N, C-alpha and C positions, 0 to 999 in steps of 0.2 A: 639599527634598533638595539637598545640596551638589553643584554642578556638578563639583567636583574628583573626585567618585566616578567620573565617566565618563572621567576622564583616564587614559590608558594609562601615563603617566609616574608618576602617583601610585600606581597599582596596582603598577608595577614596583618602586617604593621600598618598598612594603609587603612584597612578595615577597622582595626583597633583604634586608630587615631580619630576616625570619623564617629565611631560608636563606642566610646570608652566605658559607658555604663552597661552595655550589652555584652561586650567581649571581655572575659576575665583574663588575667595574666597567665593562667594555666592552660588557656586554649592553644591548641597546636595546629600545625598546618593540616593534619589529617582530619581536623574537625571542620574545615572550611565548607564541605558540602552540606553540613547540618546547621549552619549558622543563620539561615534565612529566617527561621521563626524567632530567633533571639533578636535579630535586627528589626524585623517587622512582626511583632507579636500579635497584631490584629489580623494577620493573614494566615490562612491555613493552606496546606499543600497536600495533594494526593500522593500516593506512592509513585505513580507514573511521573508526576511533576518532580518529585525528589530525584528520581533517576535522571530526568531531563536536566535538572540543575547540575548534577555531577558531570553529565556529558558536555554541557556548555562550559564548565570550568576547564575541562580538558581542551576543548576547542579554542577557548580564549588564550590558553597557554601556547598552543601551536601557532595561533595567529601572531604571537609575539616572538616566535623563534627566529633569531637573526639569520640563520643559515638555511631557511626553508627555500625550496625551489620556487622561482618567481612565478611560473605558470600555476603551480599548485596553490601558491599564496593568493593569486588573483581569483582562482576558482573558489577558494574558501570565502573570500570577501564577497564574491558574486552571490554565493549561496546565502550568506548572512544577510546581504542587502535585500534579497527576495524574501527571506524569512521575516524581516522587519517591516516589509512593505505593508503588511496587514496587521501589525502588532505594535502596541505602545512599548512593551518590554518583551524580553525573550519568552516569557510564559504567557504572553498576551496582555492582560491588564494587571497581572500580579507582579509586584517587585520581588526581587530575590538577590541573593549574594552573587549569582551568576551575572546579573546586570552590572554590579559594582566591579567584578573582576574584568568583564569585557571593557568597561570604561577605562579602568586603570591601565589595561594592557594595550588598548587601541588609541587612546587619546593622543599620545606622543606622535603616532604615525599620522593621524588625521590633521594634527597641527602643521605638519610639513606638506600636506597635500596641496596641489594647485587648485585654483578655482574650477578648472575643467575636471579634475579628479573628484572634486566634491560634488558639483552640481551640473556637470556637463551632460551631454546626451548619453554617454557611457559611464557617467560618474556614479558614486555611491551615495545618492541622495538620502536614503533611509538610514544609513549608518550615521551620516552627519547629523540628521535630525535626532537620532537616538542619543548621540554623544551630548548634544546641546541639552536635551531633556534631562539626562541623568545628572549632569554637572550643575544644573540650575533648579531642578524641581525640589520643592520642600518635602515631597514624598520621600526622597532619598536623603536630603540634608547632608551631603558630603562635605567634609572639611577640606575644601580646596580653595586656595587663595585666588583672587581674581586674576593675578598675573600668571598663574599656572593653568588657568582654564583655556580651553581651545577657543580662539576668537572666531565666532561664527556670526556672519551677517545673514539673517534669515531672508533679507530682501535681495541678496546677491545670488540669483538663480540663473544659471547660464542656459538651461534648457528645461522647458516645462512640459512634462508628460501629460497629455490630455487625459483627464480622468474619464472613466466610462460611466455615463449617467444611466443608472439602472432603469429609471422610468422611461427615458428615451429609447433605450435598447428594447424594453418590453413592447413599447408602442411600435417600434420599427418591425419587430418580429410579427406582431399582430397584423400590421398592414400587409406584409409579405404573404402571410397565410391567407388573408382575405383575397388578395390579388390572384394567388394560385388557385383558390377555390373558384373564383369567377371565371378564370381562363379555362379551367377544366370542366365547368358545368355545361350541361347541354342546353343550348338555346332552342326554344320552341320555334319551329319554322312556320312562317306565315304562308298561306296558299299562294301559288304562283300567280302573278298578275295583280295581287292585292297587297296593300300595305296598310298597317294600322292607321286609321284616321284619314286614309286617302283612297281614292278610287272607288268609294262606296256610293251606290246610287240610292238616295233616300226618297226619290220621287215615287208616287203611287203609279201602278200600272194603269194603262188606258182601258176604256170599256171594251175595245176590240180585243185587247190582250186577255182581259178577264173572260171574254166569251170563248176564246180559243182554249183556254185552260179548262173551262167547264165541260166543253165538248170532248176533250181528251180524257177527262176523268170518267165521263159517261160511257165512252167507248171501252175503257178498261173494265168497267163493271159488266157490260154486255158480254165481253170475251170470257170473263171469269164465270158468268152464269152458264154460258153455253158449254163450257168445258167441265162443268160440275165442280165439285169440291176439289180444291187443289190437294195434291198428295202431301201428306205430312212428312216433314223431314224426319228421318230416323234420328232417334236420340243418340247422342255420342256415348259410346261405352266408357264406363269409368275404368280408368287404369288401376290395376291392382297395385297397391302399395308394396314396393319392394322392401324387404327387410333391410334395415341399415346394417352395413358391414360391421362386424365386430371389431372393436379396436384391438390391434395386436399388442400383446404385452411387451414392454420394453425388452429389448434384446439383452440377455444376461451376458456380461463380460466374463469370459473364462477367468477363473482364479489364477493369478500369476504374480510373482514379486515385482513385475514391471509396473503394476498398478500403483506402487509406492514411489512417490516422487523423491528420489535421493539425489542430492546435489552437493557439489563442493561448496563449502562455506568458509568465509574468512572472518575470524573473530577480530573486530577492530578494537574492542574493549570488553573487559570482564570485571565484575566487582561483586562483593557480597550482597545478597538480598537484604534489604533493610528490615524485613520482618520474619526471616527464616534462616536459622543457622546452617541448615543443610543445603541451602540453595545458592547458586550463582545467578547473576543477571548478566547476560552477554548481549552485546550489540554486534550482529552478524550480517555481513553482506552476502546475499545468496543469488545475486544476478537478477533480481526482480525489476521489471520496468517501472517507471514512475506511475503512481496512481494505483498500484496493486494494493488490495485490501490488507490491512494489518501490517503495513510498512510505514516507515518514516524516513526522513533524510538526515544523515549524519556525516559531516565532513565531505559533503558533495556526493555521497553515495546513498543509494536506496538500501535500507537495512531492515532487519527484523529484530525485535526484542525477544530473547529466548531465556527461559528459566530452566536450569538443569540441576538435578540433585547430586552434584559432584563436589560440593563443598566438604572438605575433609577427606576426600578420596583422590582428587587430582589437585596439586598445588595451584594456587591462583596465578602465579607467575607463568605456569605452563599453559594457561589458557590464553594469555595475552598475545595478540598478533599472529596467531597460528591458523593453519588451514585444518578444517575438520570435514566430516560428512554430516549433512543435516537432512532430517526427514521433513519435507516442506509441505505436505498436503494432509497433515493431521488437522482436525478441527481445533482452532485456538482455544486454550483454557486459561483461566485466571488463577494464578498461584500466589496465594497470600497477598492479594491486592494488585499484582502486576500480570498483565496479559502476556502469555507466552505463545508465539506464533510459529514454532518449529521445535524439533528435538535433536539433540546432539547424540550421534551414535558412539557408543563406548562398549568395550568388551570386559567381561568379568568371568571368573572361573565357574565352570558348570558344577552345580551342586550334586553331591552323591546321594544315592537313595536314602531317605530318612534324615538327611542333613538339612538344617534350617539356615536360611539366609540371615546372617547377622549384620549385613551391610557394612562390613569392615574392609571390603576390598580384597585383593588389589583390583584397580580399575584402570584400563588403558584406553585412551581415545583412538578411534579409527583415523588413520592418517592417509590422505590421498597422495598421489604422486606429486613431487615437488613442483613440477611445471604446470600442474592443473590450475585453472583459473576459477575464481568465485563464480558460481552459477552454472558451471559445467555439469551436465547430468552424468550420473554413474548408474550402471545397470549390472545385473548378474549375467555373466556369459551364458548364452543359451536361452535367455529369457527376455529377448528384446520385445519392445512394445511401448505404447503410450501410457503415461500415468493418468490416474483419475484426477479430476479437479480438486475437490476436497473429499476425502474418504468419509463415507457415511458411517458414523459411529455404530448405528444399529446393525450394520452388516459385519462389523468386527473383522475387516480385511487385515488390518495391521496385527491384531491379536492372533489371527489364524496363521499368518505367514511368518511372524517373528521367530517362532521356534526353529525355523529353518536357517536363520542367520547364525553363522558359526565362524570359527577360524581353523585353518588347516595346520598341519605340522610344519609347513613353510611360512607360517605366520601371515598368511593371506586371508582376507575376509571372503567368505563364500556363502552360497545358499545350498542347503542339503534338502532336497524335496522329500527324502525319506523321513524327515522329522515332522512333516506336515501330512497327517492322515488324509486330509481332503484332496490331496494331489495324487494319492496312490491310484495307479491304474491309468492315469492320464498319459496320453501319447505313448502307450505301450510300455516298453521297458523303462526302468528308472534311469533318470539322467544322472551323469556324474555331478559332483559338487561344482557349481558355477562360480567362478571368481568374480568379485566386485571390481569392475573395470571402468575406466573413463572412455570417452569417445576415441581418444588417441591410443587406447590400448594399455595404459598404465594401470597397475593393480593397487588396490587399497590394502593397507597392512596394519598390524599392531606390533608393539615392541617385543613381547615375549610370551603372551598367553596363547596356547594351542588348545584346540577342541573347546573353545570358550563360548559363552553365551554373548551374543551381540544385540544390544537394544539401546 
């Protein structure tokens, strides 16, 4: 695969050649993420979609990297194929510059794919369909000569995946439910020796039988008269209603820093927030399983989008590809149009009495041990326990405990219970400062700030 395909300048030339009236000569490679509206002026993009466009531009470049590991490359293609299985374009139905970039960088590879790789049982059907759509659709109007297009025969399909019929699936589930209800329902038992519609004697009794019945009834009346009035059955005593047991209030979880879900995070990508000069937008792998709320997939990994107020305090290049500590159970908040689903821990100097925070720094990111993996939980030594799901903002657990987050003279991050008045008197004597450690025992540190505020 040609290394020129990964070049942003070569991609820009391709885009400019297709849309000369929309792309000026002064447009640079850095402007690529923002070109979608220039190319498709009738399409509007949300802030989250703008971030997604930028992420797909990076992914398309990596798909075209000639020296990428084969297994990793196959994993990326598989994730892309799944993503496109329910979408016309990368953003769903909206065209963008990311589609053009992906076509430019993947088309040469698709050209060389075998029929099995294209549409076989384990082929990339949806990528092939996407390439054919982008190169031919008037919506894109790419300037690509016929001889340069990928030759795709839409009728040459080696393996057809049976589509799931939603109506049939609904009907099937309905029948299963009905069958289960019928099997579980109690059937009314008929009297022994009789069956419905059979064994019934509809004939009238004979005169002899009628006489016997009348005599028996008369005898019963005589017996009743001789014995006097029959004793009345005593009325059943009404049971006194027992008072309903009071619902026990939910058990209060003791206040502890273990309630905060602190994990090792791996920043896969960081960039400037499109609407806020003081914010970065980072794509961070935190070890979440697929389907976790407020996560998405990026380069085959489950990630969270995180906004942090570190722009101007920590260089952007220092954010790229590094390990950090993330607070993962704060309630997600939308920051200038982008939802942030975690918080990056960083240290800053402690203010002296009467001193105002001018937000000038210095600020240092909390660094986990080098061998720690994304998603590994970290706790303060001496404060073991399970974290809450999502912290209730009304209980202000984070705001109450955060003052105890500090750094020691050895540049280790720790928790000082003495700084949290609500913990005074708990468990007798005051605990020593508990180091922030991983399950394997490694300690989280900062570069140079001692007795700092960590938040």
